[in-house]
ZADO-1210 file (C-alpha; in nm, 4 decimals, padded with zeros to 6 digits):
<atoms>
<atom x="02.5069" y="-00.0494" z="00.6455" code="MET" pos="1"/>
<atom x="02.3040" y="00.2589" z="00.5593" code="TYR" pos="2"/>
<atom x="01.9583" y="00.2134" z="00.4096" code="LYS" pos="3"/>
<atom x="01.7940" y="00.4098" z="00.1266" code="PHE" pos="4"/>
<atom x="01.4490" y="00.3906" z="-00.0316" code="PHE" pos="5"/>
<atom x="01.4008" y="00.4039" z="-00.4092" code="VAL" pos="6"/>
<atom x="01.1080" y="00.3728" z="-00.6478" code="SER" pos="7"/>
<atom x="01.0594" y="00.0795" z="-00.8825" code="ASN" pos="8"/>
<atom x="01.1592" y="00.2913" z="-01.1843" code="ASN" pos="9"/>
<atom x="01.5016" y="00.3588" z="-01.0289" code="GLN" pos="10"/>
<atom x="01.5906" y="-00.0109" z="-01.0520" code="ILE" pos="11"/>
<atom x="01.6845" y="-00.1736" z="-01.3818" code="ARG" pos="12"/>
<atom x="01.8214" y="-00.5263" z="-01.3948" code="ASP" pos="13"/>
<atom x="02.1050" y="-00.5233" z="-01.1401" code="LYS" pos="14"/>
<atom x="02.1514" y="-00.1467" z="-01.1418" code="GLU" pos="15"/>
<atom x="01.9904" y="00.1090" z="-00.9123" code="VAL" pos="16"/>
<atom x="02.0148" y="00.4878" z="-00.9329" code="ASN" pos="17"/>
<atom x="01.9741" y="00.6908" z="-00.6152" code="ILE" pos="18"/>
<atom x="01.8548" y="01.0461" z="-00.6826" code="ILE" pos="19"/>
<atom x="01.7214" y="01.3527" z="-00.5027" code="GLY" pos="20"/>
<atom x="01.8085" y="01.4474" z="-00.1446" code="GLU" pos="21"/>
<atom x="01.9775" y="01.1109" z="-00.0808" code="ASP" pos="22"/>
<atom x="02.2581" y="01.2030" z="-00.3215" code="VAL" pos="23"/>
<atom x="02.3653" y="01.4941" z="-00.1016" code="ASN" pos="24"/>
<atom x="02.3237" y="01.2761" z="00.2069" code="HIS" pos="25"/>
<atom x="02.5528" y="01.0079" z="00.0629" code="ILE" pos="26"/>
<atom x="02.8157" y="01.2533" z="-00.0638" code="LYS" pos="27"/>
<atom x="02.8307" y="01.5257" z="00.1987" code="ASN" pos="28"/>
<atom x="02.6808" y="01.3856" z="00.5180" code="VAL" pos="29"/>
<atom x="02.7755" y="01.0179" z="00.5234" code="LEU" pos="30"/>
<atom x="03.0733" y="01.0717" z="00.2902" code="ARG" pos="31"/>
<atom x="03.0404" y="00.7262" z="00.1421" code="LEU" pos="32"/>
<atom x="03.2925" y="00.6169" z="-00.1169" code="ASN" pos="33"/>
<atom x="03.3054" y="00.3913" z="-00.4217" code="LEU" pos="34"/>
<atom x="03.2775" y="00.0175" z="-00.3512" code="ASP" pos="35"/>
<atom x="03.1057" y="00.0760" z="-00.0182" code="GLU" pos="36"/>
<atom x="02.7942" y="-00.1329" z="00.0444" code="LYS" pos="37"/>
<atom x="02.4508" y="00.0046" z="00.1241" code="ILE" pos="38"/>
<atom x="02.1007" y="-00.1394" z="00.1619" code="ILE" pos="39"/>
<atom x="01.8467" y="-00.0301" z="-00.0986" code="VAL" pos="40"/>
<atom x="01.4732" y="-00.0807" z="-00.0423" code="CYS" pos="41"/>
<atom x="01.2202" y="-00.0727" z="-00.3240" code="ASN" pos="42"/>
<atom x="00.9333" y="00.1210" z="-00.1657" code="LYS" pos="43"/>
<atom x="00.6936" y="-00.0040" z="-00.4332" code="ASP" pos="44"/>
<atom x="00.7546" y="-00.3738" z="-00.3637" code="THR" pos="45"/>
<atom x="00.9099" y="-00.3648" z="-00.0119" code="ALA" pos="46"/>
<atom x="01.1998" y="-00.5765" z="-00.1417" code="LYS" pos="47"/>
<atom x="01.5409" y="-00.5015" z="00.0055" code="SER" pos="48"/>
<atom x="01.8815" y="-00.5404" z="-00.1605" code="TYR" pos="49"/>
<atom x="02.2498" y="-00.5091" z="-00.0778" code="ILE" pos="50"/>
<atom x="02.4202" y="-00.2870" z="-00.3350" code="ALA" pos="51"/>
<atom x="02.7700" y="-00.1541" z="-00.4037" code="THR" pos="52"/>
<atom x="02.8318" y="00.2111" z="-00.4930" code="ILE" pos="53"/>
<atom x="02.9861" y="00.2248" z="-00.8419" code="MET" pos="54"/>
<atom x="02.9654" y="00.5928" z="-00.9390" code="ASN" pos="55"/>
<atom x="02.8850" y="00.9203" z="-00.7615" code="ILE" pos="56"/>
<atom x="02.7870" y="01.2272" z="-00.9637" code="SER" pos="57"/>
<atom x="02.6091" y="01.5542" z="-00.8925" code="LYS" pos="58"/>
<atom x="02.2644" y="01.4204" z="-00.9827" code="GLU" pos="59"/>
<atom x="02.2780" y="01.0532" z="-00.8863" code="LYS" pos="60"/>
<atom x="02.4588" y="00.7687" z="-00.7164" code="VAL" pos="61"/>
<atom x="02.4768" y="00.4557" z="-00.9307" code="MET" pos="62"/>
<atom x="02.4937" y="00.1198" z="-00.7546" code="CYS" pos="63"/>
<atom x="02.5121" y="-00.2450" z="-00.8529" code="ASN" pos="64"/>
<atom x="02.2793" y="-00.4857" z="-00.6763" code="ILE" pos="65"/>
<atom x="02.4764" y="-00.7835" z="-00.5511" code="ILE" pos="66"/>
<atom x="02.2112" y="-00.9753" z="-00.3556" code="GLU" pos="67"/>
<atom x="01.8594" y="-00.9645" z="-00.2182" code="GLU" pos="68"/>
<atom x="01.8490" y="-00.8826" z="00.1500" code="ASN" pos="69"/>
<atom x="01.6140" y="-01.0866" z="00.3697" code="ALA" pos="70"/>
<atom x="01.3808" y="-00.8575" z="00.5630" code="SER" pos="71"/>
<atom x="01.4282" y="-00.8722" z="00.9389" code="THR" pos="72"/>
<atom x="01.2638" y="-00.5488" z="01.0480" code="THR" pos="73"/>
<atom x="00.9008" y="-00.5855" z="00.9430" code="GLU" pos="74"/>
<atom x="00.6353" y="-00.7141" z="01.1825" code="THR" pos="75"/>
<atom x="00.4770" y="-01.0573" z="01.1423" code="THR" pos="76"/>
<atom x="00.1332" y="-00.8938" z="01.1394" code="VAL" pos="77"/>
<atom x="-00.0163" y="-00.6201" z="00.9245" code="ASN" pos="78"/>
<atom x="-00.1333" y="-00.3311" z="01.1422" code="ILE" pos="79"/>
<atom x="-00.3372" y="-00.0390" z="01.0099" code="ASP" pos="80"/>
<atom x="-00.4197" y="00.2652" z="01.2212" code="LEU" pos="81"/>
<atom x="-00.7439" y="00.4615" z="01.1997" code="PHE" pos="82"/>
<atom x="-00.6640" y="00.7803" z="01.3913" code="GLN" pos="83"/>
<atom x="-00.9176" y="01.0472" z="01.4822" code="GLY" pos="84"/>
<atom x="-00.7683" y="01.3796" z="01.3746" code="LEU" pos="85"/>
<atom x="-00.5948" y="01.5420" z="01.6747" code="PRO" pos="86"/>
<atom x="-00.5037" y="01.9043" z="01.7384" code="LYS" pos="87"/>
<atom x="-00.1766" y="02.0844" z="01.6572" code="SER" pos="88"/>
<atom x="00.1215" y="01.8672" z="01.5604" code="ASP" pos="89"/>
<atom x="00.0096" y="01.5535" z="01.7461" code="LYS" pos="90"/>
<atom x="-00.0570" y="01.3711" z="01.4177" code="MET" pos="91"/>
<atom x="00.3081" y="01.4094" z="01.3214" code="GLU" pos="92"/>
<atom x="00.4147" y="01.2513" z="01.6502" code="TYR" pos="93"/>
<atom x="00.1650" y="00.9656" z="01.6057" code="ILE" pos="94"/>
<atom x="00.2882" y="00.8943" z="01.2523" code="ILE" pos="95"/>
<atom x="00.6516" y="00.8969" z="01.3599" code="GLN" pos="96"/>
<atom x="00.6088" y="00.6634" z="01.6562" code="LYS" pos="97"/>
<atom x="00.3665" y="00.4172" z="01.4973" code="THR" pos="98"/>
<atom x="00.5988" y="00.3940" z="01.1963" code="THR" pos="99"/>
<atom x="00.8783" y="00.2900" z="01.4320" code="GLU" pos="100"/>
<atom x="00.6448" y="00.0282" z="01.5801" code="LEU" pos="101"/>
<atom x="00.5565" y="-00.1268" z="01.2431" code="GLY" pos="102"/>
<atom x="00.2273" y="00.0234" z="01.1225" code="VAL" pos="103"/>
<atom x="00.1479" y="-00.0375" z="00.7531" code="LYS" pos="104"/>
<atom x="-00.1247" y="00.2164" z="00.6710" code="HIS" pos="105"/>
<atom x="-00.2369" y="00.5262" z="00.8594" code="ILE" pos="106"/>
<atom x="-00.5870" y="00.6574" z="00.7973" code="TYR" pos="107"/>
<atom x="-00.6572" y="01.0053" z="00.9391" code="PRO" pos="108"/>
<atom x="-01.0265" y="01.0050" z="01.0320" code="VAL" pos="109"/>
<atom x="-01.2680" y="01.2946" z="01.0685" code="SER" pos="110"/>
<atom x="-01.4941" y="01.2083" z="01.3627" code="LEU" pos="111"/>
<atom x="-01.7766" y="01.3967" z="01.5316" code="GLU" pos="112"/>
<atom x="-01.5645" y="01.5198" z="01.8225" code="ARG" pos="113"/>
<atom x="-01.2607" y="01.6163" z="01.6150" code="CYS" pos="114"/>
<atom x="-01.1758" y="01.9805" z="01.6780" code="VAL" pos="115"/>
<atom x="-00.9515" y="01.9935" z="01.3725" code="VAL" pos="116"/>
<atom x="-01.1192" y="02.0411" z="01.0353" code="LYS" pos="117"/>
<atom x="-00.8872" y="02.0286" z="00.7347" code="ILE" pos="118"/>
<atom x="-01.0043" y="02.1980" z="00.4170" code="ASP" pos="119"/>
<atom x="-00.9887" y="01.9971" z="00.0973" code="LYS" pos="120"/>
<atom x="-00.7534" y="02.2554" z="-00.0512" code="LYS" pos="121"/>
<atom x="-00.5057" y="02.1968" z="00.2338" code="ASP" pos="122"/>
<atom x="-00.5426" y="01.8192" z="00.2524" code="GLU" pos="123"/>
<atom x="-00.2866" y="01.7284" z="-00.0140" code="ASN" pos="124"/>
<atom x="-00.0242" y="01.9494" z="00.1505" code="LYS" pos="125"/>
<atom x="-00.0929" y="01.7884" z="00.4896" code="LYS" pos="126"/>
<atom x="-00.0810" y="01.4330" z="00.3528" code="ILE" pos="127"/>
<atom x="00.2437" y="01.5069" z="00.1683" code="SER" pos="128"/>
<atom x="00.4073" y="01.6378" z="00.4870" code="ARG" pos="129"/>
<atom x="00.2799" y="01.3424" z="00.6909" code="TRP" pos="130"/>
<atom x="00.4119" y="01.1008" z="00.4277" code="GLN" pos="131"/>
<atom x="00.7581" y="01.2577" z="00.4493" code="LYS" pos="132"/>
<atom x="00.7520" y="01.2111" z="00.8272" code="ILE" pos="133"/>
<atom x="00.6623" y="00.8439" z="00.7778" code="ALA" pos="134"/>
<atom x="00.9496" y="00.8014" z="00.5299" code="GLU" pos="135"/>
<atom x="01.1982" y="00.9681" z="00.7637" code="SER" pos="136"/>
<atom x="01.0860" y="00.7485" z="01.0554" code="ALA" pos="137"/>
<atom x="01.1043" y="00.4366" z="00.8366" code="ALA" pos="138"/>
<atom x="01.4646" y="00.5204" z="00.7444" code="LYS" pos="139"/>
<atom x="01.5596" y="00.5895" z="01.1060" code="GLN" pos="140"/>
<atom x="01.4105" y="00.2600" z="01.2276" code="SER" pos="141"/>
<atom x="01.5633" y="00.0704" z="00.9318" code="LYS" pos="142"/>
<atom x="01.2312" y="-00.0598" z="00.8045" code="ARG" pos="143"/>
<atom x="01.1913" y="-00.2176" z="00.4614" code="ASP" pos="144"/>
<atom x="00.8512" y="-00.0574" z="00.4076" code="PHE" pos="145"/>
<atom x="00.7349" y="00.3028" z="00.4289" code="ILE" pos="146"/>
<atom x="00.3879" y="00.3216" z="00.5839" code="PRO" pos="147"/>
<atom x="00.1303" y="00.4818" z="00.3593" code="ILE" pos="148"/>
<atom x="-00.0532" y="00.7841" z="00.4978" code="VAL" pos="149"/>
<atom x="-00.3909" y="00.7716" z="00.3267" code="GLU" pos="150"/>
<atom x="-00.6277" y="01.0582" z="00.2485" code="ASN" pos="151"/>
<atom x="-00.8581" y="01.1730" z="00.5265" code="ILE" pos="152"/>
<atom x="-01.1649" y="00.9515" z="00.5594" code="ILE" pos="153"/>
<atom x="-01.4924" y="00.9792" z="00.7502" code="ASN" pos="154"/>
<atom x="-01.6494" y="00.7524" z="01.0098" code="PHE" pos="155"/>
<atom x="-01.8512" y="00.5521" z="00.7574" code="GLU" pos="156"/>
<atom x="-01.5296" y="00.4515" z="00.5788" code="ASN" pos="157"/>
<atom x="-01.4080" y="00.2729" z="00.8938" code="ILE" pos="158"/>
<atom x="-01.7289" y="00.0706" z="00.9220" code="CYS" pos="159"/>
<atom x="-01.7039" y="-00.0313" z="00.5556" code="LYS" pos="160"/>
<atom x="-01.3401" y="-00.1402" z="00.6012" code="SER" pos="161"/>
<atom x="-01.3912" y="-00.3689" z="00.9016" code="ILE" pos="162"/>
<atom x="-01.4718" y="-00.6818" z="00.7002" code="SER" pos="163"/>
<atom x="-01.1241" y="-00.6897" z="00.5401" code="LYS" pos="164"/>
<atom x="-00.9508" y="-00.7312" z="00.8780" code="TYR" pos="165"/>
<atom x="-00.9116" y="-01.0375" z="01.0961" code="ASP" pos="166"/>
<atom x="-00.9872" y="-00.8100" z="01.3892" code="ILE" pos="167"/>
<atom x="-01.0534" y="-00.4411" z="01.4524" code="ILE" pos="168"/>
<atom x="-00.9576" y="-00.3155" z="01.7989" code="LEU" pos="169"/>
<atom x="-01.1350" y="-00.0079" z="01.9295" code="LEU" pos="170"/>
<atom x="-00.9666" y="00.1680" z="02.2241" code="ALA" pos="171"/>
<atom x="-01.2588" y="00.2806" z="02.4397" code="TYR" pos="172"/>
<atom x="-01.2344" y="00.4435" z="02.7814" code="GLU" pos="173"/>
<atom x="-01.5671" y="00.2968" z="02.9011" code="ASN" pos="174"/>
<atom x="-01.4566" y="-00.0624" z="02.8369" code="GLU" pos="175"/>
<atom x="-01.3459" y="-00.2094" z="03.1705" code="GLU" pos="176"/>
<atom x="-01.2779" y="-00.5811" z="03.1249" code="SER" pos="177"/>
<atom x="-01.2013" y="-00.6848" z="02.7665" code="ASN" pos="178"/>
<atom x="-00.8274" y="-00.6618" z="02.7012" code="THR" pos="179"/>
<atom x="-00.6100" y="-00.6465" z="02.3908" code="ILE" pos="180"/>
<atom x="-00.4517" y="-00.9764" z="02.4933" code="LYS" pos="181"/>
<atom x="-00.7894" y="-01.1541" z="02.5107" code="GLN" pos="182"/>
<atom x="-00.8843" y="-01.0405" z="02.1619" code="GLU" pos="183"/>
<atom x="-00.5454" y="-01.1156" z="02.0050" code="LEU" pos="184"/>
<atom x="-00.5480" y="-01.4693" z="02.1412" code="GLN" pos="185"/>
<atom x="-00.8388" y="-01.5402" z="01.9063" code="LYS" pos="186"/>
<atom x="-00.6200" y="-01.4845" z="01.5991" code="ILE" pos="187"/>
<atom x="-00.2711" y="-01.5537" z="01.7357" code="GLN" pos="188"/>
<atom x="-00.2163" y="-01.8676" z="01.5286" code="LYS" pos="189"/>
<atom x="-00.3050" y="-01.6948" z="01.2025" code="LYS" pos="190"/>
<atom x="-00.0105" y="-01.6044" z="00.9784" code="GLU" pos="191"/>
<atom x="00.0099" y="-01.2491" z="00.8428" code="ASN" pos="192"/>
<atom x="-00.2969" y="-01.1435" z="01.0394" code="ALA" pos="193"/>
<atom x="-00.4567" y="-00.8139" z="00.9400" code="ASN" pos="194"/>
<atom x="-00.5315" y="-00.5967" z="01.2417" code="ILE" pos="195"/>
<atom x="-00.7027" y="-00.2590" z="01.2459" code="GLY" pos="196"/>
<atom x="-00.6629" y="-00.0185" z="01.5374" code="VAL" pos="197"/>
<atom x="-00.9154" y="00.2612" z="01.5909" code="VAL" pos="198"/>
<atom x="-00.8262" y="00.5590" z="01.8111" code="ILE" pos="199"/>
<atom x="-01.0492" y="00.8549" z="01.8893" code="GLY" pos="200"/>
<atom x="-00.9552" y="01.2247" z="01.8969" code="PRO" pos="201"/>
<atom x="-00.9080" y="01.4284" z="02.2166" code="GLU" pos="202"/>
<atom x="-01.2814" y="01.4234" z="02.2893" code="GLY" pos="203"/>
<atom x="-01.3128" y="01.0500" z="02.2313" code="GLY" pos="204"/>
<atom x="-01.5920" y="00.8730" z="02.0444" code="PHE" pos="205"/>
<atom x="-01.9613" y="00.9490" z="02.0694" code="THR" pos="206"/>
<atom x="-02.1862" y="00.6660" z="02.1914" code="GLU" pos="207"/>
<atom x="-02.3405" y="00.6565" z="01.8452" code="LYS" pos="208"/>
<atom x="-02.0000" y="00.5976" z="01.6835" code="GLU" pos="209"/>
<atom x="-01.9078" y="00.3241" z="01.9317" code="VAL" pos="210"/>
<atom x="-02.2381" y="00.1408" z="01.8800" code="LYS" pos="211"/>
<atom x="-02.2006" y="00.1601" z="01.5018" code="ALA" pos="212"/>
<atom x="-01.8440" y="00.0252" z="01.5148" code="LEU" pos="213"/>
<atom x="-01.9436" y="-00.2628" z="01.7431" code="ILE" pos="214"/>
<atom x="-02.2371" y="-00.3409" z="01.5162" code="SER" pos="215"/>
<atom x="-01.9952" y="-00.3527" z="01.2187" code="ALA" pos="216"/>
<atom x="-01.7677" y="-00.5974" z="01.4039" code="GLY" pos="217"/>
<atom x="-01.5139" y="-00.3911" z="01.5997" code="ALA" pos="218"/>
<atom x="-01.4021" y="-00.5143" z="01.9417" code="LYS" pos="219"/>
<atom x="-01.3804" y="-00.2642" z="02.2295" code="CYS" pos="220"/>
<atom x="-01.0718" y="-00.3032" z="02.4471" code="VAL" pos="221"/>
<atom x="-00.9453" y="-00.1300" z="02.7584" code="THR" pos="222"/>
<atom x="-00.6032" y="00.0309" z="02.7795" code="LEU" pos="223"/>
<atom x="-00.5971" y="00.0202" z="03.1584" code="GLY" pos="224"/>
<atom x="-00.7316" y="00.2198" z="03.4490" code="LYS" pos="225"/>
<atom x="-00.5988" y="00.5549" z="03.3307" code="ARG" pos="226"/>
<atom x="-00.7284" y="00.7705" z="03.0466" code="ILE" pos="227"/>
<atom x="-00.4579" y="00.8083" z="02.7822" code="LEU" pos="228"/>
<atom x="-00.4046" y="01.0991" z="02.5476" code="ARG" pos="229"/>
<atom x="-00.4947" y="01.0460" z="02.1831" code="THR" pos="230"/>
<atom x="-00.1238" y="01.0500" z="02.0911" code="GLU" pos="231"/>
<atom x="-00.0388" y="00.7946" z="02.3612" code="THR" pos="232"/>
<atom x="-00.3141" y="00.5420" z="02.2902" code="ALA" pos="233"/>
<atom x="-00.1924" y="00.4226" z="01.9448" code="PRO" pos="234"/>
<atom x="00.1596" y="00.3720" z="02.0795" code="ILE" pos="235"/>
<atom x="00.0250" y="00.1552" z="02.3621" code="VAL" pos="236"/>
<atom x="-00.1982" y="-00.0408" z="02.1240" code="MET" pos="237"/>
<atom x="00.0762" y="-00.1132" z="01.8711" code="LEU" pos="238"/>
<atom x="00.3308" y="-00.1943" z="02.1410" code="SER" pos="239"/>
<atom x="00.0955" y="-00.4533" z="02.2887" code="ASN" pos="240"/>
<atom x="00.0222" y="-00.6087" z="01.9490" code="ILE" pos="241"/>
<atom x="00.3917" y="-00.6325" z="01.8563" code="VAL" pos="242"/>
<atom x="00.4688" y="-00.7802" z="02.1985" code="TYR" pos="243"/>
<atom x="00.1993" y="-01.0485" z="02.1683" code="GLU" pos="244"/>
<atom x="00.3021" y="-01.1555" z="01.8175" code="PHE" pos="245"/>
<atom x="00.6797" y="-01.1099" z="01.8191" code="GLU" pos="246"/>
<atom x="00.8374" y="-01.0947" z="02.1637" code="LEU" pos="247"/>
</atoms>
């Protein structure tokens, strides 16, 4: 069954109205017909439903909800990514791939060695585009939740956020022995663990930033003997976390 995301205000009692670009997708791309079943996800609550198409018009597709659909695609842990702003379109790639892997929130971070500087006047446009990429990737991977791309934050915001996580993992090229597996074993029995992942930009972290993060409670981990690109590191981190908790 095909999956579509709707807002809370599009659902009323047992009726859901699909609007916008999805209407054209249902009518002209998928060519779905009346009485066909689809999966509808409420992106405000992350609840998923099986619904039957009852009416198709130019502006909307009206469906009847017939049952709640048990989520089978979301991870058993909550993973947030703090990503140092990379150059060019690397952020789009990072958002797409980490969405497929199950990330919940993505925080673009302005760090000392970030080459990219985004003006405040351009930030909303960037965030909006990144959010659309997350939504598209969530649909493709059949998730029940669209990751939230947050506004750009600074280094101090990461340090202030550490206390709300069960563990914060900092990928650091100078760490040689402490592994992701060793750190995750400390919280592996905890249900719905909250894990933060911190990745530096192309130039990595400064020593000052690393010391401040460790002092705030972050755990440095190695990603192996080779130095990974900033767009590769979050994929490796999330893949390892999902493997340890789910596979």
